[in-house]
N, C-alpha and C positions, 0 to 999 in steps of 0.2 A: 743334249740335254738342256743348252743355251735354248732351243727353240722349243722345247715341252714347257721350259719354267716360263719363258714368255708368252706361250699361250694360256697356262695355268699357272699364275702364280703359287697358288696354295698348294701346287702339287708336291713340291717338295720344300722341306725348309731351309737346307743349306746347298751349296753343291758337293759336299761330301755325301750328306745323305742322298742325295739324287743318286752319286756313283754308287753307293751301297746298295741303294733298290734297284737300280738298273742292272748292276752286276750281277744281284742275285735271283731276281726274275729273267732276265734276257741272257746271260753269262756276258762274257767280253763282247760278244760279237755288238749285243746292246748298246755298249756304250760306244762304237765305232759305226753305230748304224748312220747310213747315209755318206760314208768315207766316200764311194767310188764315184756319184755324181759331183760331190765336192772334186775331188782329183780329176775328173776328167773335165769338168765344166772349168775349172779356174785354169788347165793346161791350154784349153781351146783360147777361153776368153785372151790368158798371158800373152800367147801367140799372136793373135790377132791385136793384141792393143798394142805390144811393143814394136810390131812390124808394120803395123800400122800405123803408128804414130810417126814413123820414118818415113813412113811412103807418103802421107798427109802433110809431113813438114817441106817434103821436097815440092810435091804437087802444088801448096800454096807458095812457098816461094819462087816457083818457077812461074806460077798465076801473076803474081805481084813483079815480077822483074827485080834484077841485082840491086839496082839504088832502093826502089820500096821493100824489097825482102828485108835490108841493113836495116832500115828507117824502124821498119814494125815487127822485128823479130820475135820480140815477146808475144806480140799478139798471133802471130802467124804460126809460132810455136803452140801456144793456146787452143787455137783452133784446129792444130794438128792432134792436138790429144785429144781434145772432145770429142772429134770425129773418130779418132779411132776407139775412143771409149764406145760410143754410141753403137758402132759396127759390132764392138767385140760383144757388148752387153747380149746384141740379137741373139749371138751362138748362146751364150751361158747362160741365157734366161729358163730354156727347158729344163734343163739339167739342176738347175738352181730350183725350181719349181717340183724336181721328183725328189731332190734331196730334203727340201722342207717339208714333203707330204710324209716321207720315210720318218724324219725325224719327230712331229707333229702328233702321229698316230700310233695310239698303244693297243697291242702291237704295230708295229711297223707295217702300213698298206703293201708295200712292195719290199722282194728280197734284193732286189739289185737294181739297177740303173736302167736297161733292156726291158724287162717287167715294168719298170715305173712309166718309163716313152709310153711305151706299148698300151698300157691300161690307161693313161690319160688320154690319149688320143683315143682310143674305143670308146670311153665315157662320155668324154667331153668336145673330140675333135682336137683337130690341131691346135687351136686358139687355145686352149686349155694349158697349154706347157706356156703359153706368153699372158698369160693374167698378171702376172708380176711385173710386166717389164717397165712399165711408167716408174712405178715404185723404184726399180732398179735403176732406172738412168736419173731418177732423183736423189739417189743414196752415191752411185759411182760418178756420175759426170762431175758434179762440185766437189766430190772427195778429190779428183784428179787435179781441180784446178788449187785447192788448198794446199798440196803436198809441195808440189813446186811445179812450173809452167814449164818442162820439160825437161829432158836429159840433156838437152843441149847445151843450156843453160846453166849448167853445174859450176858452181865455183863462182857465177856473178850473182852481185846483189840486185833481187827481183823483189819487188811489191815491199819492201822494207824488210825482207828476212834472206837469209843465204840459204841457197838449195847447194 
């Protein structure tokens, strides 16, 4: 519903009207269009992001050495977080691409994740799955910085905010 309203703001007057229109035209399945690529995409992205953060935090700390790692802890954690997000978004992007295409076409262009992935690759090649990668990075990486620069800093005062 959100994606459809973003593509065509005049399509529905309100969220309630959108829910009613979609559910009467497409059934309950229409309300949940795109749930599978969303679920699988964010499972993969979450695993890579949090696992990658721990990996890069240690990797960059080891590169810096114990003394500099302690002194530049925040910068190292931010770099680890950004590196993990960068890689996790590469895994998320194909599934996010399918989700958006499912949610913005009426009726949905694909019935499921696998069908969507195959269809995009057949029509546009593998690169078609990554058309939204730069905007995804532009949204996700700065967002990671704005929330908290690392789980390891939780409870410490960082950048003027309690994490």
